[in-house]
N, C-alpha and C positions, 0 to 999 in steps of 0.2 A: 446497204448504205442508207443513211438517213436522208430522206427526200428534202427535208427542211434545210439541210446545211451542205449537201453535196449535189452538184449538178450532174445530170446523166452524162456519162462518157464511156467510150469503149475501153474495156480493161486493158487492152494492148497499149492504149495511150498512157496508162499509168505506168506500166512496166517499161515502155520504151523511153519515157521522159526522165527516168531517174538514172543515177549513177550508183555504184556500189555504196551501201550505207556505211560499211566499215564497222557495223555494230554500234553506231553513235547512239548516245542516250538522249531521248527527247522527253521533256516534261509537258504534259497537257494540263492546262488549268482551265476548267470549264465547269459551271454549276449544273450542267445537264449530263446526267449519267449516261443517257442514250448517246449523246454526241461524244462523250469520252470513249465509249465502246466502238463507235463508228471510226473515230480517229485511230484508236488502237489497232483495229483491223487493217486499216489502210497502211499504217506505219510498220506494223510487225510483218506484214506480207512482203515488205521490202528489206527486212533484216534489222530494222531499228529496234532498240530496247526502249520501252515506253513506260513512264510513270504517270500517274494521274493524281490530280488534286481537285477538290470540288469547290474551293473558294480561294480568294486571294491570299488570305493569311496562311492557309495550309500550303498553298503553292510556294509562297516566299520561304517558309520554313523548310519545305522539301528541297527547294533549290539550294539553300545554304548547306544542307546536309549531304545531298547526293551529287551536287555539281554537274547538272546535265550539260550536254553539248549545245542544246538549243531549247527554247521554251516557246510553246504555242499558248497564247494567253487571250482569254475572252475579256471583254470590257464590262459588260452589264452583268454583274454578279451581286448577290446580297452580301452585306457586310463590307469587306474590303474589295473595292472594284479593281478592274484591271489597271487603270491609271495609277492608283495608289500603290498597287503591287509593283508596277514598273519603277515608280519613284524609289521605292525601297531597294529594289534589285540594283538599280544604277548607283545608289548611294553607298552600297556595301562593296568594299574592294574585293570581297570574296566572290561576288556574283556580277560585278559591273561589266565584265567582258563577255558574259553569256549572251548570244544573240536572242533577242525577243521579237517574235512575230505576233502581232495582234491578229487574231482570227475571230471575227465577230460580225454580228448583224448590225452593230452600230457603225454605220458607214458614211456619215456626213463628212463634208470637207473639213469642218471644224474639228471633228474627232480625229480624222486622219492626221491633220496638222499637229494636234496636241500629242497624239501617240508618237509620231516621229520626232517631235521636239523633245519628248521625254527620253529618247535614246533607243526606241525600237528600230529595228532594221527594215521592217516591212509591215504592211497593213493589208490583210486579205479579207475581203468581205464575204459574208455568207449570203446566198449559197455559193460554194466554190467547186471547182472540178478537182478530183483527186490528182489528176495529172499535173495541173498547175501547182497545186499545193506541194507535191513531191518535188517538182522542179525547183520551186523557190527554196524549199528546205535544203536541197542539194547545193544550190548556189551559195546560200548563206553559210552552210557548213564549210564549204571550200574556202570562202573568203575568211571565215574565222580561223581556219587552220593556217592559212597563209599569214594572217596577221600575228597569230600566236608564234609561228616559227620566226617571223621577223623580229618580234619583241623579245622572244625567249624569256617569258615571264617566270619569275620564281613562284613557288607555291606560296599563296597568301599566308602571312604570319597571323597567328591569333593575337587578338588584342589583349594587352595586359588588363587585369582586373576581372576577367571572366566573361561568360557569355552575356550576362545582364548588362555589363558596361558596354560591350560591343553593340548590343541591340539599341541601347540609348544613343550611342554615337551615330549609328546608321539613321535612326529616327530623326535626330537633330540635324544631320547632314541633309537628309531628304527635305525637311522643312526649310532649311536655309536655302537650298537650291531653288525651291519653289518661290520663296520670298524674293530672292535676288532677280528672278526672271519675271516677276509680276508685281513690281513695286507700285504701279499705278492702281492696283486693286484696293478697294476698301476692305481690309482684312478683318476677319472674324475668327477668333481662336477655335471655336468648335468646327468651323468649316475647314480651317487650315489643318487641324488634327485629322479630320476625316480624309482629307486629300493625301495624307501619308499613312492612312490605315490605323489611326490611333484615336485617343480621346484627350481632352484639353489638359487634364491633370498630369497625365503621363508625358505629354509633349512639353508642358511647362517645366517639369522636373528635368527631362532630358536636355532641354535647351539651356537651362540654367547651369547644368553640369558641364556642358560643352563650351558655352560662351561666357559664363559668369554674369549673365544678365537675363532679363525677361525677354520673351518673344517680341513684345511691343517696343522695348528699348532698342532691340536689334533693328527692327523695322525703321524706327525713327533715325537711328544712326546711318543706316544704309540709304535712306531717302535723302538725308542731308549730304552724304558723301556723293551720291549720284547727282544731286542738284549742283554741288560745288564743281563737279567735273563738267557739267553742261554749261555752267556760267563761264568756266575757264576756256572750254574748247569749242563752244558754239556761239552763234549770234541769236539764239532763241530768246524771246522775251521772258520776263519773270513769270507772268501768268502761265505761259506755255510750259515752262520748266516745272512750275508748281504742279500742274495737272499731270505732267509726264512722270513725276515721282510720287504721286498719290496724295497731294494736298488738295483740299476742297477749293481753296482760293489763294491768291497771291499773298494776301495779308497773313494767313496762317503759316504759309511757307516762310515769309520774311521773319515772323516772330520766332519760329522754331530754329531757323537758320542763325539768327543773331544770338539766341541762347546757347547754341552749340559752338558757333565759330567766333563769336565776339564782335562781329561786324554785320552790316546789312548785306543782302545779296548784291545790291548795286555797288557798294563800297568794295566788296570782295572782288567783283569782276574788274572794277577799275584798278584795284591794287595789283591783281594778277597780270593784267595786260600792260601795266606800266613798268613791270620788271624788265631790266635790261637783258638782252639776249645773252646766253652763256658764252664765255670765251671759248674760242676754238683752239 
């Protein structure tokens, strides 16, 4: 076993900590060939079927093709990193329900929070014990099976328009989800594209096809919509709302708000709060 990624443990701990694998398929996505082999040895010894990918792009494509029962995903990889891979997996209906466990040396609190926020079910830091890894895999496979039985999901339908159309829809959906959850950020198109494993031209094309507008037009509309909701539903000041939805100052927010809504933020708030309560 790889001393850099697996803590020493009694092999009996590994065997005794697991349940029957049931031949579940696990996809390992890690840019270290040595760690791929280490994980394969641990998992196949317990009856799991194991596939491997050496980067995020390959891992995402393999997941869509092979539909594994669980994915072990590293974060720090060249090209498409683990976070970008997870965004695409969760944006694609065909892979959204597959449990993703981040297994990585990137183990700061910020990274753990980001990984879990993206939809991962667990975050395991390296070095890890084989026993703990197998126990966590067993838990999440059981939970996934229970959820699948409760939901009785149908086999995902293929999107009309072919695989290229589906890929563009997933890319645009992943970018949309990131934007919606990070409106306060000063967005840069190259950085946004990187976060969903793409590049600016491809993302712009996919976004226009899905939404009929540019990325930045969507960001502007979402910021105004979020700002309107905060004006209506909170007592936050105009400057506070402007910062919360990504404007550099209250004046810029007020100008953009009036262009979109036809009234100033203050007039909008006053008008919304002067509306009579609905009849019961």
